[in-house]
MDTraj code that builds the backbone (N, CA, C; nanometers):
import mdtraj as md
import numpy as np

residues = "MET SER LEU GLU THR THR PHE MET VAL VAL LEU PHE ILE LEU VAL GLY PHE PRO LEU SER VAL PHE ILE HIS GLU PHE GLY HIS ALA VAL GLY VAL LEU LEU THR THR LYS LYS ASP VAL HIS ILE PHE VAL GLY PRO ARG THR PRO GLU ASN GLU GLU THR ILE ARG ILE GLY ARG CYS HIS VAL HIS PHE GLN TRP SER THR GLY GLY SER CYS ALA VAL VAL MET SER GLU ASP GLU TRP SER LYS GLN THR THR LEU LEU PHE PHE LEU LEU GLY PRO ILE PHE SER PHE VAL ALA ALA CYS PHE PHE LEU PHE MET ALA ASN PHE VAL ASP SER ASP SER PHE LEU SER VAL LEU PHE PHE TRP THR GLY TYR LEU ASN VAL ILE MET PHE ILE ILE ALA VAL ILE PRO ILE LYS TYR PRO ALA MET THR SER GLN LEU ASN GLY ALA HIS SER ASP GLY TYR GLU VAL ILE ARG LEU ILE PHE SER LYS SER".split()
xyz = np.array([
    [-1.6476, 4.5780, -0.8333],
    [-1.5185, 4.5432, -0.8897],
    [-1.4910, 4.6398, -1.0046],
    [-1.3703, 4.6956, -1.0048],
    [-1.3346, 4.7910, -1.1092],
    [-1.3166, 4.7195, -1.2434],
    [-1.3197, 4.7960, -1.3486],
    [-1.3010, 4.7410, -1.4835],
    [-1.1619, 4.6794, -1.4976],
    [-1.0603, 4.7437, -1.4393],
    [-0.9240, 4.6913, -1.4462],
    [-0.9131, 4.5571, -1.3737],
    [-0.9758, 4.5463, -1.2564],
    [-0.9734, 4.4205, -1.1812],
    [-1.0455, 4.3111, -1.2576],
    [-1.1585, 4.3440, -1.3145],
    [-1.2337, 4.2469, -1.3955],
    [-1.1498, 4.1985, -1.5119],
    [-1.0825, 4.2900, -1.5797],
    [-0.9966, 4.2551, -1.6925],
    [-0.8834, 4.1622, -1.6482],
    [-0.8230, 4.1914, -1.5321],
    [-0.7145, 4.1069, -1.4809],
    [-0.7641, 3.9659, -1.4509],
    [-0.8805, 3.9540, -1.3903],
    [-0.9361, 3.8223, -1.3569],
    [-0.9640, 3.7439, -1.4848],
    [-1.0250, 3.8099, -1.5825],
    [-1.0564, 3.7430, -1.7097],
    [-0.9284, 3.7002, -1.7801],
    [-0.8293, 3.7861, -1.7836],
    [-0.7026, 3.7518, -1.8496],
    [-0.6325, 3.6366, -1.7780],
    [-0.6366, 3.6386, -1.6447],
    [-0.5772, 3.5286, -1.5673],
    [-0.6458, 3.3973, -1.6016],
    [-0.7780, 3.3976, -1.6085],
    [-0.8518, 3.2749, -1.6396],
    [-0.8259, 3.2311, -1.7834],
    [-0.8205, 3.3258, -1.8759],
    [-0.8015, 3.2916, -2.0172],
    [-0.6579, 3.2545, -2.0510],
    [-0.5598, 3.3125, -1.9808],
    [-0.4193, 3.2891, -2.0131],
    [-0.3481, 3.2069, -1.9056],
    [-0.3621, 3.2461, -1.7803],
    [-0.2884, 3.1823, -1.6716],
    [-0.3197, 3.0350, -1.6547],
    [-0.4478, 2.9995, -1.6564],
    [-0.4857, 2.8588, -1.6382],
    [-0.4338, 2.7700, -1.7513],
    [-0.4684, 2.8004, -1.8777],
    [-0.4189, 2.7100, -1.9833],
    [-0.2670, 2.7092, -1.9957],
    [-0.2016, 2.8219, -1.9704],
    [-0.0554, 2.8256, -1.9756],
    [0.0028, 2.7348, -1.8681],
    [-0.0514, 2.7398, -1.7489],
    [-0.0028, 2.6554, -1.6388],
    [-0.0259, 2.5077, -1.6675],
    [-0.1418, 2.4748, -1.7236],
    [-0.1708, 2.3356, -1.7619],
    [-0.0714, 2.2905, -1.8683],
    [-0.0478, 2.3750, -1.9686],
    [0.0461, 2.3397, -2.0750],
    [0.1858, 2.3149, -2.0185],
    [0.2324, 2.4009, -1.9307],
    [0.3667, 2.3865, -1.8730],
    [0.3788, 2.2525, -1.8003],
    [0.2783, 2.2186, -1.7190],
    [0.2810, 2.0928, -1.6443],
    [0.2821, 1.9728, -1.7400],
    [0.1929, 1.9736, -1.8365],
    [0.1844, 1.8613, -1.9311],
    [0.3069, 1.8536, -2.0210],
    [0.3652, 1.9679, -2.0543],
    [0.4886, 1.9673, -2.1328],
    [0.6007, 1.9005, -2.0536],
    [0.6014, 1.9201, -1.9228],
    [0.6997, 1.8513, -1.8384],
    [0.6887, 1.7007, -1.8530],
    [0.5650, 1.6496, -1.8491],
    [0.5455, 1.5051, -1.8707],
    [0.5998, 1.4646, -2.0082],
    [0.5694, 1.5448, -2.1090],
    [0.6112, 1.5129, -2.2463],
    [0.7630, 1.5065, -2.2582],
    [0.8328, 1.5960, -2.1919],
    [0.9789, 1.6001, -2.2000],
    [1.0398, 1.4677, -2.1531],
    [0.9828, 1.4092, -2.0481],
    [1.0328, 1.2805, -2.0000],
    [1.0292, 1.1731, -2.1073],
    [0.9233, 1.1706, -2.1848],
    [0.9093, 1.0720, -2.2921],
    [0.9980, 1.1098, -2.4108],
    [0.9999, 1.2371, -2.4458],
    [1.0799, 1.2824, -2.5604],
    [1.2289, 1.2563, -2.5399],
    [1.2760, 1.2667, -2.4152],
    [1.4179, 1.2446, -2.3865],
    [1.4579, 1.0970, -2.3869],
    [1.3634, 1.0091, -2.3607],
    [1.3998, 0.8679, -2.3415],
    [1.3445, 0.7732, -2.4474],
    [1.2645, 0.8232, -2.5401],
    [1.2092, 0.7375, -2.6455],
    [1.2122, 0.8117, -2.7789],
    [1.1689, 0.7428, -2.8811],
    [1.1534, 0.8036, -3.0138],
    [1.0051, 0.8255, -3.0461],
    [0.9193, 0.8126, -2.9465],
    [0.7743, 0.8216, -2.9645],
    [0.7269, 0.9659, -2.9715],
    [0.6146, 0.9859, -3.0404],
    [0.5463, 1.1148, -3.0415],
    [0.4668, 1.1298, -2.9123],
    [0.4495, 1.2532, -2.8691],
    [0.3661, 1.2813, -2.7531],
    [0.2567, 1.3797, -2.7942],
    [0.1430, 1.3688, -2.7292],
    [0.0307, 1.4585, -2.7529],
    [-0.0033, 1.5276, -2.6215],
    [0.0088, 1.6595, -2.6223],
    [-0.0273, 1.7385, -2.5052],
    [-0.1669, 1.7937, -2.5297],
    [-0.2564, 1.7642, -2.4375],
    [-0.3926, 1.8137, -2.4463],
    [-0.4153, 1.9194, -2.3390],
    [-0.4426, 2.0405, -2.3812],
    [-0.4965, 2.1415, -2.2906],
    [-0.6445, 2.1387, -2.3234],
    [-0.7218, 2.0894, -2.2286],
    [-0.8625, 2.0625, -2.2549],
    [-0.8828, 1.9129, -2.2595],
    [-1.0003, 1.8717, -2.3019],
    [-1.0317, 1.7288, -2.3005],
    [-0.9541, 1.6501, -2.4055],
    [-0.9323, 1.5232, -2.3775],
    [-0.8680, 1.4329, -2.4736],
    [-0.9793, 1.3683, -2.5549],
    [-1.0301, 1.4453, -2.6508],
    [-1.1410, 1.4002, -2.7348],
    [-1.1073, 1.4268, -2.8814],
    [-1.1780, 1.3599, -2.9736],
    [-1.1536, 1.3863, -3.1165],
    [-1.1805, 1.5321, -3.1557],
    [-1.2683, 1.5997, -3.0819],
    [-1.2983, 1.7400, -3.1133],
    [-1.1802, 1.8317, -3.0821],
    [-1.0942, 1.7911, -2.9894],
    [-0.9772, 1.8711, -2.9539],
    [-0.8647, 1.8349, -3.0504],
    [-0.8708, 1.8939, -3.1687],
    [-0.7766, 1.8620, -3.2758],
    [-0.6401, 1.9257, -3.2512],
    [-0.5406, 1.8713, -3.3185],
    [-0.4046, 1.9236, -3.3074],
    [-0.4015, 2.0698, -3.3493],
    [-0.3437, 2.1540, -3.2640],
    [-0.3326, 2.2968, -3.2906],
    [-0.1975, 2.3307, -3.3509],
    [-0.0940, 2.2689, -3.2966],
    [0.0422, 2.2940, -3.3436],
    [0.1256, 2.1682, -3.3205],
    [0.2240, 2.1506, -3.4065],
    [0.3167, 2.0386, -3.3911],
    [0.4584, 2.0928, -3.3991],
    [0.5382, 2.0533, -3.2995],
    [0.6800, 2.0910, -3.2987],
    [0.7570, 1.9608, -3.2841],
    [0.8161, 1.9147, -3.3929],
    [0.8866, 1.7863, -3.3914],
    [0.7921, 1.6735, -3.3550],
    [0.8251, 1.6010, -3.2488],
    [0.7429, 1.4874, -3.2057],
    [0.6362, 1.5278, -3.1037],
    [0.6245, 1.6561, -3.0789],
    [0.5304, 1.7064, -2.9785],
    [0.4090, 1.7677, -3.0487],
    [0.2930, 1.7073, -3.0276],
    [0.1668, 1.7526, -3.0859],
    [0.0858, 1.8198, -2.9752],
    [0.0450, 1.9439, -2.9983],
    [-0.0310, 2.0166, -2.8970],
    [-0.1748, 2.0327, -2.9451],
    [-0.2675, 1.9918, -2.8594],
    [-0.4111, 2.0035, -2.8853],
    [-0.4647, 2.1051, -2.7845],
    [-0.5261, 2.2131, -2.8336],
    [-0.5666, 2.3187, -2.7422],
    [-0.7141, 2.3528, -2.7558],
    [-0.7859, 2.3365, -2.6459],
    [-0.9203, 2.3919, -2.6271],
    [-0.9156, 2.4545, -2.4889],
    [-0.9657, 2.5753, -2.4734],
    [-0.9556, 2.6402, -2.3436],
    [-1.0123, 2.5493, -2.2356],
    [-0.9357, 2.5355, -2.1288],
    [-0.9771, 2.4506, -2.0181],
    [-0.8854, 2.4747, -1.8990],
    [-0.9291, 2.4264, -1.7833],
    [-0.8442, 2.4306, -1.6649],
    [-0.7811, 2.2941, -1.6396],
    [-0.7946, 2.2028, -1.7343],
    [-0.7373, 2.0693, -1.7199],
    [-0.6642, 2.0292, -1.8460],
    [-0.5947, 1.9169, -1.8362],
    [-0.5221, 1.8687, -1.9525],
    [-0.4611, 1.7333, -1.9260],
    [-0.3899, 1.6817, -2.0258],
    [-0.3240, 1.5523, -2.0117],
    [-0.2132, 1.5420, -2.1155],
    [-0.1289, 1.4413, -2.0953],
    [-0.0216, 1.4122, -2.1897],
    [-0.0385, 1.2666, -2.2300],
    [-0.0505, 1.2419, -2.3594],
    [-0.0745, 1.1068, -2.4075],
    [0.0405, 1.0596, -2.4955],
    [0.0743, 0.9329, -2.4780],
    [0.1790, 0.8692, -2.5566],
    [0.1265, 0.7324, -2.5987],
    [0.1400, 0.7007, -2.7271],
    [0.0973, 0.5690, -2.7731],
    [0.2171, 0.4754, -2.7644],
    [0.2201, 0.3967, -2.6549],
    [0.3266, 0.2979, -2.6334],
    [0.2641, 0.1789, -2.5629],
    [0.3140, 0.0611, -2.5969],
    [0.2685, -0.0574, -2.5249],
    [0.3297, -0.0555, -2.3849],
    [0.2714, -0.1309, -2.2949],
    [0.3170, -0.1316, -2.1560],
    [0.4643, -0.1689, -2.1419],
    [0.5105, -0.2627, -2.2242],
    [0.6499, -0.3054, -2.2119],
    [0.7485, -0.2027, -2.2695],
    [0.7005, -0.1030, -2.3437],
    [0.7882, 0.0027, -2.3950],
    [0.8173, 0.1099, -2.2892],
    [0.7391, 0.1119, -2.1823],
    [0.7588, 0.2092, -2.0748],
    [0.8686, 0.1588, -1.9816],
    [0.9919, 0.2033, -2.0037],
    [1.1004, 0.1646, -1.9135],
    [1.0794, 0.2348, -1.7792],
    [1.1479, 0.1874, -1.6778],
    [1.1382, 0.2503, -1.5456],
    [1.1860, 0.3955, -1.5530],
    [1.2926, 0.4188, -1.6300],
    [1.3459, 0.5540, -1.6455],
    [1.2445, 0.6470, -1.7128],
    [1.1839, 0.6009, -1.8213],
    [1.0843, 0.6815, -1.8923],
    [0.9659, 0.7125, -1.8020],
    [0.9168, 0.6111, -1.7328],
    [0.8018, 0.6285, -1.6447],
    [0.8338, 0.7242, -1.5308],
    [0.9502, 0.7081, -1.4709],
    [0.9907, 0.7956, -1.3607],
    [1.0015, 0.9409, -1.4082],
    [1.0667, 0.9627, -1.5207],
    [1.0789, 1.0991, -1.5737],
    [0.9432, 1.1567, -1.6107],
    [0.8568, 1.0742, -1.6682],
    [0.7228, 1.1186, -1.7053],
    [0.6500, 1.1745, -1.5829],
    [0.6496, 1.0998, -1.4736],
    [0.5760, 1.1432, -1.3547],
    [0.6479, 1.2513, -1.2742],
    [0.7800, 1.2574, -1.2805],
    [0.8541, 1.3603, -1.2068],
    [0.8530, 1.4966, -1.2751],
    [0.8669, 1.4978, -1.4073],
    [0.8896, 1.6244, -1.4761],
    [0.7662, 1.7143, -1.4842],
    [0.6457, 1.6594, -1.4795],
    [0.5261, 1.7448, -1.4762],
    [0.5286, 1.8363, -1.3543],
    [0.5366, 1.7784, -1.2326],
    [0.5444, 1.8636, -1.1135],
    [0.6692, 1.9525, -1.1095],
    [0.7819, 1.9017, -1.1570],
    [0.9036, 1.9837, -1.1566],
    [0.8860, 2.1062, -1.2459],
    [0.8275, 2.0881, -1.3634],
    [0.8027, 2.2019, -1.4524],
    [0.7063, 2.3006, -1.3865],
    [0.6043, 2.2502, -1.3152],
    [0.5122, 2.3403, -1.2437],
    [0.5869, 2.4195, -1.1367],
    [0.6767, 2.3529, -1.0645],
    [0.7535, 2.4197, -0.9596],
    [0.8447, 2.5272, -1.0188],
    [0.9148, 2.4933, -1.1267],
    [1.0045, 2.5904, -1.1915],
    [0.9226, 2.7083, -1.2456],
    [0.8072, 2.6807, -1.3041],
    [0.7210, 2.7880, -1.3542],
    [0.6741, 2.8770, -1.2394],
    [0.6392, 2.8163, -1.1261],
    [0.5977, 2.8938, -1.0089],
    [0.7095, 2.9878, -0.9666],
    [0.8305, 2.9361, -0.9574],
    [0.9455, 3.0197, -0.9189],
    [0.9652, 3.1338, -1.0180],
    [0.9565, 3.1018, -1.1472],
    [0.9752, 3.2032, -1.2507],
    [0.8694, 3.3125, -1.2409],
    [0.7423, 3.2736, -1.2360],
    [0.6350, 3.3735, -1.2341],
    [0.6372, 3.4560, -1.1056],
    [0.6656, 3.3936, -0.9920],
    [0.6728, 3.4691, -0.8663],
    [0.7938, 3.5623, -0.8645],
    [0.9048, 3.5189, -0.9225],
    [1.0202, 3.6075, -0.9365],
    [0.9846, 3.7268, -1.0247],
    [0.9216, 3.6995, -1.1372],
    [0.8846, 3.8070, -1.2300],
    [0.7844, 3.9034, -1.1663],
    [0.6955, 3.8519, -1.0823],
    [0.5986, 3.9381, -1.0144],
    [0.6699, 4.0388, -0.9254],
    [0.7820, 3.9992, -0.8679],
    [0.8589, 4.0892, -0.7824],
    [0.9577, 4.1749, -0.8608],
    [0.9864, 4.1327, -0.9820],
    [1.0845, 4.2025, -1.0650],
    [1.0233, 4.3235, -1.1345],
    [0.8973, 4.3103, -1.1781],
    [0.8303, 4.4219, -1.2458],
    [0.7664, 4.5128, -1.1411],
    [0.7233, 4.6289, -1.1820],
    [0.6597, 4.7256, -1.0925],
    [0.5450, 4.6596, -1.0168],
    [0.5512, 4.6633, -0.8840],
    [0.4547, 4.5893, -0.8008],
    [0.3112, 4.6380, -0.8159],
    [0.2911, 4.7577, -0.8648],
    [0.1548, 4.8092, -0.8839],
    [0.1016, 4.7821, -1.0246],
    [0.1801, 4.7139, -1.1054],
    [0.1399, 4.6956, -1.2452],
    [0.0475, 4.5760, -1.2629],
    [-0.0246, 4.5820, -1.3707],
    [-0.1135, 4.4740, -1.4118],
    [-0.0342, 4.3453, -1.4318],
    [0.0826, 4.3567, -1.4933],
    [0.1669, 4.2406, -1.5221],
    [0.2137, 4.1727, -1.3940],
    [0.2450, 4.2508, -1.2928],
    [0.2870, 4.1951, -1.1649],
    [0.1773, 4.1077, -1.1047],
    [0.0546, 4.1553, -1.1104],
    [-0.0585, 4.0786, -1.0563],
    [-0.0789, 3.9506, -1.1368],
    [-0.0707, 3.9606, -1.2690],
    [-0.0863, 3.8418, -1.3542],
    [0.0244, 3.7400, -1.3259],
    [0.1489, 3.7862, -1.3150],
    [0.2596, 3.6960, -1.2814],
    [0.2392, 3.6320, -1.1443],
    [0.1973, 3.7117, -1.0463],
    [0.1783, 3.6593, -0.9110],
    [0.0740, 3.5484, -0.9094],
    [-0.0426, 3.5722, -0.9673],
    [-0.1496, 3.4708, -0.9622],
    [-0.1160, 3.3480, -1.0460],
    [-0.0454, 3.3664, -1.1564],
    [-0.0032, 3.2513, -1.2361],
    [0.1027, 3.1718, -1.1594],
    [0.1923, 3.2392, -1.0913],
    [0.2901, 3.1710, -1.0067],
    [0.2227, 3.0948, -0.8947],
    [0.1282, 3.1578, -0.8295],
    [0.0539, 3.0944, -0.7200],
    [-0.0218, 2.9716, -0.7708],
    [-0.0832, 2.9822, -0.8883],
    [-0.1532, 2.8676, -0.9476],
    [-0.0565, 2.7521, -0.9714],
    [0.0648, 2.7808, -1.0186],
    [0.1636, 2.6755, -1.0416],
    [0.2104, 2.6114, -0.9119],
    [0.2162, 2.6890, -0.8037],
    [0.2468, 2.6318, -0.6725],
    [0.1381, 2.5320, -0.6349],
    [0.0135, 2.5709, -0.6519],
    [-0.0993, 2.4821, -0.6199],
    [-0.0953, 2.3567, -0.7068],
    [-0.0688, 2.3741, -0.8366],
    [-0.0606, 2.2580, -0.9255],
    [0.0520, 2.1641, -0.8829],
    [0.1659, 2.2208, -0.8434],
    [0.2779, 2.1394, -0.7964],
    [0.2363, 2.0589, -0.6734],
    [0.1761, 2.1248, -0.5762],
    [0.1372, 2.0577, -0.4514],
    [0.0350, 1.9477, -0.4788],
    [-0.0662, 1.9783, -0.5586],
    [-0.1700, 1.8791, -0.5896],
    [-0.1110, 1.7594, -0.6626],
    [-0.0138, 1.7837, -0.7503],
    [0.0458, 1.6746, -0.8286],
    [0.1450, 1.5920, -0.7480],
    [0.2154, 1.6538, -0.6540],
    [0.3246, 1.5838, -0.5861],
    [0.2776, 1.5060, -0.4626],
    [0.1667, 1.5449, -0.4029],
    [0.1157, 1.4711, -0.2869],
    [0.0649, 1.3347, -0.3352],
    [0.1117, 1.2261, -0.2742],
    [0.0719, 1.0922, -0.3203],
    [-0.0713, 1.0565, -0.2778],
    [-0.1650, 1.0775, -0.3701],
    [-0.3070, 1.0481, -0.3423],
    [-0.3748, 0.9856, -0.4623],
    [-0.4901, 0.9260, -0.4351],
    [-0.5823, 0.8857, -0.5408],
    [-0.6875, 0.9953, -0.5440],
    [-0.7058, 1.0575, -0.6617],
    [-0.7984, 1.1701, -0.6711],
    [-0.9420, 1.1243, -0.6493],
    [-1.0198, 1.2008, -0.5728],
    [-1.1589, 1.1637, -0.5459],
    [-1.2495, 1.1879, -0.6665],
    [-1.3703, 1.1342, -0.6590],
    [-1.4665, 1.1435, -0.7687],
    [-1.5006, 1.2881, -0.8041],
    [-1.4939, 1.3789, -0.7083],
    [-1.5326, 1.5177, -0.7353],
    [-1.4361, 1.5905, -0.8280],
    [-1.3255, 1.5283, -0.8643],
    [-1.2272, 1.5935, -0.9506],
    [-1.2486, 1.5611, -1.0982],
    [-1.3656, 1.5227, -1.1353],
    [-1.4103, 1.4926, -1.2723],
    [-1.3051, 1.4219, -1.3581],
    [-1.2209, 1.4963, -1.4309],
    [-1.1238, 1.4355, -1.5227],
    [-1.0276, 1.3405, -1.4517],
    [-0.9962, 1.3688, -1.3269],
    [-0.8978, 1.2884, -1.2541],
    [-0.9609, 1.1769, -1.1728],
    [-1.0900, 1.1625, -1.1795],
    [-1.1649, 1.0668, -1.0983],
    [-1.0965, 0.9300, -1.0922],
    [-1.0454, 0.8962, -0.9744],
    [-0.9845, 0.7649, -0.9526],
    [-0.8402, 0.7522, -0.9970],
    [-0.7864, 0.8536, -1.0653],
    [-0.6471, 0.8476, -1.1091],
    [-0.5554, 0.8735, -0.9895],
    [-0.4314, 0.8315, -1.0024],
    [-0.3324, 0.8564, -0.8980],
    [-0.2519, 0.9807, -0.9327],
    [-0.2099, 1.0534, -0.8311],
    [-0.1284, 1.1726, -0.8536],
    [0.0106, 1.1318, -0.9036],
    [0.0815, 1.2293, -0.9574],
    [0.2185, 1.2036, -1.0031],
    [0.3054, 1.1556, -0.8870],
    [0.2886, 1.2174, -0.7719],
    [0.3649, 1.1768, -0.6536],
    [0.3381, 1.0326, -0.6136],
    [0.2128, 0.9919, -0.6221],
    [0.1744, 0.8538, -0.5912],
    [0.2467, 0.7583, -0.6865],
    [0.2447, 0.7917, -0.8145],
    [0.3065, 0.7051, -0.9155],
    [0.4579, 0.6981, -0.8978],
    [0.5207, 0.8089, -0.8604],
    [0.6658, 0.8084, -0.8371],
    [0.7003, 0.7167, -0.7204],
    [0.6265, 0.7278, -0.6107],
    [0.6518, 0.6419, -0.4939],
    [0.6264, 0.4962, -0.5285],
    [0.5174, 0.4687, -0.6007],
    [0.4875, 0.3309, -0.6428],
    [0.6008, 0.2743, -0.7273],
    [0.6528, 0.3561, -0.8169],
    [0.7603, 0.3122, -0.9053],
    [0.8911, 0.2897, -0.8297],
    [0.9230, 0.3775, -0.7373],
    [1.0467, 0.3639, -0.6594],
    [1.0465, 0.2357, -0.5771],
    [0.9307, 0.2019, -0.5223],
    [0.9235, 0.0845, -0.4351],
    [0.8815, -0.0438, -0.5074],
    [0.8616, -0.0356, -0.6415],
    [0.8271, -0.1567, -0.7146],
    [0.9516, -0.2434, -0.7314],
    [0.9317, -0.3740, -0.7397],
    [1.0436, -0.4682, -0.7485],
    [1.1066, -0.4718, -0.8867],
    [1.0301, -0.4438, -0.9914],
    [1.0863, -0.4559, -1.1266],
    [1.1429, -0.3277, -1.1785],
])
top = md.Topology()
chain = top.add_chain()
for i, resn in enumerate(residues, 1):
    res = top.add_residue(resn, chain, resSeq=i)
    for name in ("N", "CA", "C"):
        top.add_atom(name, md.element.get_by_symbol(name[0]), res)
traj = md.Trajectory(xyz[None], top)
């Protein structure tokens, strides 16, 4: 593997993964920010006390430790989660991933196709496509997915919410 290829792979892992996680989790946060007055915490990395707040923009608190996973946390009681807030929360994560995929894949074709930036845009776009698909398919994540063990996908939660009686 050439030095340039190695550099591209390392940069993709160091930048593309956490950026894609942040975009997806920010989508979840937007749903809450638009429909409530609550603060949201976006975690890129584990949701642990060691992952301290890195930056705060208004009601959005971002906690960053390099990782390929993340979450969006909101401190609200169950009765504070309206159907609208919950629906937007679960829809906007995948939608933001899809929009990011379109943007990065467009940019990959817009810049010189032989450039380093084109490759970085392409793989980051492709990663966002994968994140969108994984999030939108209605499933219960298997045990092998560590952080997601037993959780339901965003798509699962949207379908559950649409067909719920309340």
